[in-house]
MINU-216161 format. One line per 8 residues: for each residue x, y, z of C-alpha. Coordinates in pm, whole numbers, padded with zeros to 5 digits. Example, Ala and Ser with C-alpha at 12.3 -4.5 7.8 and 13.67 -1.06 7.14 Angstrom:
<pts>
01230:-00450:00780 | 01367:-00106:00714
</pts>
This chain:
<pts>
03618:-02702:-00722 | 03484:-02762:-00380 | 03176:-02551:-00305 | 03138:-02688:00056 | 03113:-02344:00217 | 02896:-02172:-00030 | 02652:-02468:-00046 | 02645:-02488:00341
02553:-02122:00382 | 02304:-02140:00094 | 02137:-02430:00264 | 02146:-02275:00608 | 01965:-01944:00493 | 01720:-02111:00241 | 01459:-02259:00477 | 01454:-01934:00713
01436:-01727:00408 | 01145:-01931:00267 | 00972:-01918:00593 | 00996:-01531:00619 | 00863:-01512:00265 | 00584:-01739:00367 | 00518:-01527:00683 | 00459:-01210:00476
00233:-01392:00232 | 00074:-01708:00346 | -00132:-01572:00617 | -00389:-01430:00364 | -00377:-01767:00188 | -00465:-01955:00501 | -00742:-01689:00586 | -00889:-01719:00245
-00887:-02103:00253 | -01062:-02105:00598 | -01315:-01839:00503 | -01373:-02012:00175 | -01467:-02332:00373 | -01671:-02173:00653 | -01813:-01874:00496 | -01822:-01912:00116
-01693:-01767:-00213 | -01779:-01408:-00154 | -01560:-01405:00162 | -01250:-01514:-00065 | -01352:-01239:-00300 | -01350:-01000:00000 | -00998:-01079:00093 | -00893:-01020:-00287
-01041:-00669:-00264 | -00797:-00600:00033 | -00495:-00759:-00137 | -00345:-00434:-00253 | -00322:-00315:00097 | -00205:-00655:00224 | 00081:-00633:-00031 | 00212:-00331:00137
00360:-00546:00412 | 00573:-00714:00159 | 00673:-00353:00021 | 00799:-00251:00372 | 00977:-00584:00446 | 01180:-00534:00103 | 01229:-00168:00139 | 01347:-00149:00485
01442:-00505:00558 | 01622:-00621:00244 | 01761:-00265:00147 | 01898:-00235:00496 | 02027:-00584:00534 | 02217:-00559:00203 | 02402:-00219:00326 | 02454:-00371:00662
02626:-00660:00514 | 02833:-00464:00274 | 02937:-00255:00589 | 03046:-00550:00771 | 03240:-00681:00473 | 03405:-00339:00475 | 03490:-00390:00855 | 03266:-00110:00945
03073:-00230:01249 | 02938:00106:01343 | 02797:00162:00986 | 02624:-00184:00993 | 02452:-00110:01331 | 02326:00214:01190 | 02154:00048:00901 | 01997:-00228:01138
01860:00052:01380 | 01697:00263:01119 | 01555:-00051:00949 | 01367:-00158:01263 | 01266:00187:01350 | 01129:00282:01002 | 00942:-00025:00966 | 00754:00024:01282
00670:00402:01196 | 00564:00328:00854 | 00349:00026:00933 | 00191:00234:01231 | 00108:00528:00995 | -00042:00293:00737 | -00253:00110:01000 | -00384:00441:01153
-00479:00573:00796 | -00656:00261:00713 | -00853:00250:01026 | -00981:00618:00982 | -01070:00576:00623 | -01168:00213:00583 | -01510:00262:00453 | -01421:00489:00163
-01098:00278:00115 | -01324:-00029:00057 | -01512:00153:-00210 | -01192:00266:-00375 | -01070:-00085:-00383 | -01390:-00185:-00580 | -01558:-00382:-00316 | -01881:-00513:-00460
-02232:-00490:-00269 | -02185:-00850:-00200 | -01852:-00852:-00037 | -01822:-00495:00112 | -01967:-00605:00442 | -01714:-00889:00464 | -01427:-00656:00350 | -01516:-00420:00637
-01553:-00702:00899 | -01213:-00875:00796 | -01028:-00544:00800 | -01115:-00501:01189 | -00782:-00665:01323 | -00596:-00646:00979 | -00421:-00327:01020 | -00283:-00436:01378
-00134:-00733:01176 | 00042:-00488:00957 | 00257:-00352:01252 | 00366:-00677:01413 | 00411:-00886:01090 | 00618:-00583:00937 | 00849:-00545:01230 | 00883:-00928:01280
00949:-00978:00912 | 01224:-00705:00898 | 01380:-00823:01237 | 01396:-01178:01113 | 01568:-01079:00800 | 01861:-00956:01025 | 01848:-01262:01264 | 01874:-01487:00959
02188:-01335:00835 | 02349:-01293:01187 | 02435:-01659:01236 | 02092:-01752:01381 | 01888:-01884:01091 | 01725:-02147:01311 | 01602:-01891:01555 | 01446:-01686:01268
01295:-01999:01139 | 01127:-02076:01485 | 00992:-01727:01512 | 00798:-01759:01171 | 00689:-02120:01253 | 00541:-02009:01584 | 00353:-01720:01430 | 00212:-01925:01130
00110:-02225:01351 | -00075:-02005:01601 | -00249:-01841:01301 | -00355:-02162:01157 | -00477:-02323:01467 | -00680:-02004:01580 | -00829:-01974:01218 | -00973:-02318:01244
-01096:-02264:01605 | -01235:-01934:01539 | -01418:-01992:01211 | -01543:-02336:01288 | -01717:-02192:01594 | -01886:-01930:01394 | -01699:-01619:01517 | -01716:-01466:01172
-01480:-01290:00918 | -01315:-01073:01153 | -01160:-01364:01356 | -00953:-01470:01069 | -00758:-01138:01076 | -00756:-01160:01473 | -00588:-01498:01438 | -00307:-01361:01223
-00259:-01068:01471 | -00240:-01289:01759 | 00009:-01525:01582 | 00250:-01235:01480 | 00234:-01062:01807 | 00336:-01384:01977 | 00617:-01411:01716 | 00745:-01066:01766
00753:-01126:02142 | 00982:-01425:02088 | 01222:-01200:01901 | 01301:-01023:02224 | 01528:-01322:02302 | 01755:-01221:02003 | 01796:-00871:02146 | 01907:-01030:02480
02158:-01249:02299 | 02518:-01151:02378 | 02658:-01308:02064 | 02446:-01115:01819 | 02646:-00872:01593 | 02362:-00639:01495 | 02296:-00381:01771 | 02083:-00071:01816
02275:00242:01834 | 02141:00579:01959 | 02379:00767:01696 | 02159:00648:01425 | 01843:00837:01548 | 02013:01186:01513 | 01797:01371:01264 | 02039:01420:00981
02202:01067:01019 | 01870:00919:01034 | 01731:01091:00723 | 02062:01024:00530 | 02061:00652:00613 | 01691:00614:00546 | 01744:00759:00196 | 02049:00532:00124
01846:00217:00246 | 01544:00302:00049 | 01748:00349:-00264 | 01902:00016:-00244 | 01571:-00149:-00116 | 01353:00021:-00370 | 01406:-00225:-00668 | 01301:-00528:-00463
01029:-00319:-00299 | 00908:-00200:-00625 | 00784:-00557:-00711 | 00544:-00498:-00421 | 00460:-00145:-00509 | 00373:-00249:-00860 | 00188:-00549:-00740 | -00037:-00308:-00559
-00100:-00090:-00848 | -00150:-00384:-01068 | -00391:-00565:-00848 | -00586:-00248:-00787 | -00622:-00194:-01168 | -00678:-00561:-01237 | -00958:-00586:-00957 | -01137:-00313:-01122
-01114:-00476:-01458 | -01229:-00799:-01333 | -01513:-00645:-01148 | -01653:-00474:-01448 | -01596:-00778:-01673 | -01618:-01103:-01495 | -01783:-00972:-01166 | -01745:-01159:-00831
-01660:-01491:-01017 | -01358:-01309:-01172 | -01230:-01163:-00842 | -01272:-01501:-00663 | -01089:-01666:-00941 | -00805:-01421:-00943 | -00776:-01473:-00565 | -00721:-01845:-00612
-00460:-01757:-00880 | -00297:-01524:-00645 | -00299:-01788:-00367 | -00142:-02034:-00599 | 00131:-01777:-00679 | 00194:-01711:-00320 | 00265:-02096:-00274 | 00511:-02090:-00580
00672:-01764:-00462 | 00766:-01930:-00132 | 01026:-02110:-00313 | 01096:-01858:-00603 | 01124:-01549:-00394 | 01276:-01746:-00091 | 01565:-01860:-00332 | 01596:-01505:-00482
01628:-01354:-00135 | 01874:-01608:-00010 | 02082:-01536:-00320 | 02058:-01177:-00248 | 02186:-01229:00106 | 02491:-01442:-00011 | 02582:-01290:-00354 | 02697:-00926:-00222
02969:-01102:-00015 | 03107:-01305:-00305 | 03050:-01034:-00588 | 03214:-00763:-00377 | 03541:-00981:-00361 | 03516:-01067:-00732 | 03474:-01436:-00650 | 03274:-01513:-00969
03337:-01885:-00955 | 03113:-01901:-00636 | 02870:-01651:-00787 | 02809:-01866:-01091 | 02768:-02174:-00884 | 02507:-02008:-00660 | 02316:-01871:-00945 | 02324:-02225:-01105
02174:-02413:-00809 | 01926:-02123:-00745 | 01790:-02168:-01106 | 01788:-02544:-01077 | 01588:-02557:-00758 | 01350:-02288:-00873 | 01277:-02453:-01199 | 01223:-02785:-01051
00985:-02663:-00790 | 00785:-02462:-01064 | 00751:-02747:-01282 | 00624:-02981:-01022 | 00362:-02724:-00903 | 00256:-02641:-01252 | 00204:-03000:-01336 | 00002:-03064:-01025
-00243:-02783:-01130 | -00262:-02895:-01481 | -00334:-03261:-01376 | -00556:-03215:-01079 | -00663:-02835:-01034 | -00978:-02975:-00846 | -00738:-03060:-00569 | -00640:-02700:-00520
-01015:-02582:-00544 | -01099:-02849:-00274 | -00893:-02645:-00030 | -01156:-02378:-00056 | -01447:-02619:-00097 | -01515:-02466:-00426 | -01466:-02825:-00636 | -01837:-02884:-00635
-01965:-02525:-00701 | -02051:-02356:-01025 | -01733:-02166:-01029 | -01525:-02470:-01036 | -01495:-02538:-01414 | -01413:-02181:-01491 | -01163:-02159:-01204 | -00986:-02474:-01291
-00941:-02375:-01662 | -00799:-02016:-01537 | -00558:-02187:-01279 | -00414:-02403:-01562 | -00336:-02100:-01797 | -00213:-01879:-01504 | 00027:-02156:-01387 | 00248:-02115:-01686
00340:-01808:-01516 | 00526:-01973:-01236 | 00790:-02117:-01458 | 00846:-01825:-01687 | 00860:-01566:-01401 | 01157:-01739:-01237 | 01448:-01561:-01435 | 01302:-01213:-01442
01222:-01225:-01066 | 01556:-01354:-00985 | 01727:-01097:-01192 | 01552:-00815:-00983 | 01683:-00932:-00674 | 02039:-01018:-00820 | 02077:-00672:-00975 | 01964:-00518:-00637
02215:-00728:-00464 | 02518:-00605:-00677 | 02387:-00252:-00631 | 02260:-00184:-00985 | 01955:-00023:-00854 | 01841:00150:-01172 | 01866:-00166:-01381 | 01682:-00373:-01109
01399:-00111:-01080 | 01364:-00108:-01479 | 01325:-00499:-01482 | 01067:-00485:-01198 | 00873:-00206:-01375 | 00847:-00393:-01703 | 00801:-00739:-01557 | 00568:-00663:-01272
00343:-00375:-01399 | 00382:-00240:-01756 | 00395:-00555:-01958 | 00141:-00768:-01764 | -00106:-00477:-01787 | -00061:-00455:-02146 | -00070:-00828:-02219 | -00387:-00879:-02015
-00581:-00591:-02189 | -00468:-00674:-02537 | -00523:-01058:-02501 | -00859:-01014:-02341 | -00985:-00809:-02638 | -00832:-01069:-02880 | -00939:-01404:-02723 | -01173:-01316:-02429
-01127:-01426:-02062 | -00851:-01677:-02147 | -00632:-01370:-02241 | -00654:-01239:-01879 | -00483:-01568:-01747 | -00246:-01612:-02048 | -00140:-01242:-02021 | 00106:-01315:-01723
00305:-01579:-01893 | 00326:-01382:-02213 | 00439:-01067:-02032 | 00734:-01279:-01887 | 00856:-01383:-02225 | 00844:-01025:-02368 | 01017:-00901:-02049 | 01316:-01145:-02096
01353:-01027:-02458 | 01370:-00677:-02331 | 01609:-00740:-02041 | 01845:-00895:-02263 | 01843:-00596:-02505 | 01887:-00356:-02206 | 02191:-00549:-02054 | 02360:-00568:-02387
02321:-00183:-02426 | 02474:-00121:-02081 | 02770:-00377:-02159 | 02860:-00185:-02462 | 02967:00086:-02222 | 03094:-00145:-01959 | 03264:-00396:-02174 | 03450:-00578:-01889
03107:-00741:-01792 | 02933:-01004:-01978 | 02620:-01205:-01946 | 02297:-01141:-01777 | 02468:-01162:-01448 | 02749:-00902:-01509 | 03048:-01133:-01467 | 03414:-01016:-01535
03511:-01305:-01742 | 03882:-01165:-01775 | 03924:-01171:-01402 | 03823:-01549:-01366 | 04166:-01680:-01501 | 04344:-01469:-01241 | 04122:-01596:-00962 | 04191:-01935:-00764
03971:-02082:-00499 | 04086:-02326:-00238 | 03883:-02507:00037 | 04113:-02633:00331 | 04068:-02858:00608 | 04302:-02941:00913 | 04373:-03287:00781 | 04433:-03190:00399
04786:-03085:00374 | 04784:-03094:-00007 | 04522:-02831:-00046 | 04725:-02609:00181 | 05056:-02667:00015 | 04877:-02619:-00334 | 04738:-02278:-00210 | 05084:-02165:-00076
05245:-02284:-00401 | 05005:-02089:-00603 | 05096:-01763:-00393 | 05457:-01834:-00489 | 05380:-01870:-00844 | 05217:-01527:-00826 | 05552:-01393:-00680 | 05421:-01345:-00329
05717:-01284:-00098 | 05831:-01536:00176 | 05682:-01312:00452 | 05341:-01305:00292 | 05357:-01699:00229 | 05462:-01756:00584 | 05192:-01529:00745 | 04936:-01706:00532
05047:-02043:00670 | 05052:-01909:01009 | 04682:-01779:00970 | 04587:-02119:00861 | 04752:-02262:01167 | 04578:-02041:01405 | 04234:-02106:01260 | 04259:-02493:01259
04436:-02493:01627 | 04150:-02286:01772 | 03844:-02426:01594 | 03669:-02771:01575 | 03831:-03045:01376 | 03564:-03043:01096 | 03611:-02654:01019 | 03633:-02577:00644
03818:-02268:00536 | 03754:-02100:00201 | 04042:-01915:00048 | 04011:-01679:-00244 | 04334:-01568:-00425 | 04312:-01294:-00679 | 04599:-01150:-00885 | 04525:-00789:-00943
04854:-00733:-01124 | 04944:-00458:-00876 | 04858:-00652:-00556 | 04764:-01016:-00445 | 04454:-01030:-00256 | 04391:-01306:-00002 | 04037:-01340:00131 | 03971:-01616:00397
03615:-01727:00507 | 03542:-01996:00748 | 03225:-02096:00939 | 03404:-02141:01281 | 03392:-02015:01636 | 03348:-01630:01655 | 03590:-01621:01954 | 03860:-01734:01716
03891:-01400:01567 | 04037:-01275:01912 | 04319:-01545:01874 | 04398:-01414:01519 | 04406:-01051:01644 | 04663:-01155:01912 | 04879:-01297:01672 | 04856:-01046:01378
04830:-00669:01423 | 04520:-00481:01280 | 04728:-00287:01027 | 04838:-00620:00876 | 04497:-00801:00848 | 04148:-00696:00846 | 03874:-00887:01042 | 03499:-00897:01039
03200:-01128:01101 | 02975:-01134:00794 | 02666:-01372:00747 | 02784:-01584:01014 | 03149:-01616:00846 | 03454:-01512:01005 | 03639:-01325:00735 | 04002:-01217:00705
04142:-00997:00443 | 04529:-00995:00360 | 04672:-00795:00088 | 05033:-00782:-00052 | 05131:-00483:-00260 | 05367:-00597:-00556 | 05522:-00248:-00601
</pts>
């Protein structure tokens, strides 16, 4: 089986997706590194105090960006351009309104909020100072994050990458300039605000691009339509967003627990662990979100061969990256501490030991984390939310508290990997219970094994006559009539005649007993669809641009 097209799309989306994940998480890591170097360990603890609020940015990005994106792509796959644009419009508007409301609330109530977040007497002044520009960052980084999600899947992943790189490079540069010149804690959040404001301004170029397929529509802003669309989008986006929601709750509770047990040392150490997790999640969550962008297209067409392949390469990359990072921390934790200038301080020994134990979480969390996003992508929202609840909130809290009482502070850091192991056991049990009712599915990824023998994939090129003949012969073996086979051949001719020489065409043939389904994808010129529409009427074929693919659907009824 040739996975040229699936691999190409996966690689095309992976880097932009990882950069978007980095954009929504790495700013606080960069800030904590520089404030650790130029201000001290209490400053790092101050950022940890604000972490529950900072995590809300990720919640909005998943809730409005990922949820809207999945539905918008599904509408495109169903050849509903108007519906796709409706979700795009509501996503952007909601992300702006929600982040604006949150920013205003935090500005007005920052002092009591700092106390509610368990700021200590030593770090509360730093918390208040850092928050000065932080809430402006919420607005620009949320809108930029959601918008780049759509740009990424609209055939412009390199442009999305450029936006994120620009924002983060500016933040990194200004962090060093501001903090090294003694401007204080607030300058760290000011650097982030400036970086993402510039990044969002660059996104205006996308809005002016005539080739973009996501467009704003006023019809989406009608009250009833807006409310209905928002509800649908939030329902689909909540499982992924629930990771962020539960992270907020979990970090809030754990910060309180650490403050009364280990004090500022515990808060600072946990901030180091969280920063290490952010670095790990750039690959882990980035791969999961990339998979979430592609899986709906293949899963909806019952192309389980490509689905299995994409899952396999996602797991391999995630495991290799997690093993490398975990080994680095076990072998040389002092190198990570040196980023904060902590390697020579009293906290170094305690923090290095905690990091080693906590790093086991990176590897063990890969599968449950991927399943949350995967179940969301195949629209099993209830199951995705259940997995997220267990893996992100309930089991970690129980594990941390129980193990702390059994073995002391080591139990806090071991609680995370232990919770992952228990989570996977429960996930397997839950899936097996569901599949007793839905017996056509099997495995953790809900594959219809009985349909795989009825499915055949072909990858065609303009100079591979044998692959095309094999495809047509397979249609004839399924008793496709001469007209259907002839039209299929003509479709291939038009695609290759009006596209570059190196164009690959992926053909999926499924025998559903009562009909033969021919689904064609190719990463060619968008204008090519016009040639096809001129040669074949709309009532014969369906056309759409999905995820940068040109897609064609041709069905023959056997009856």
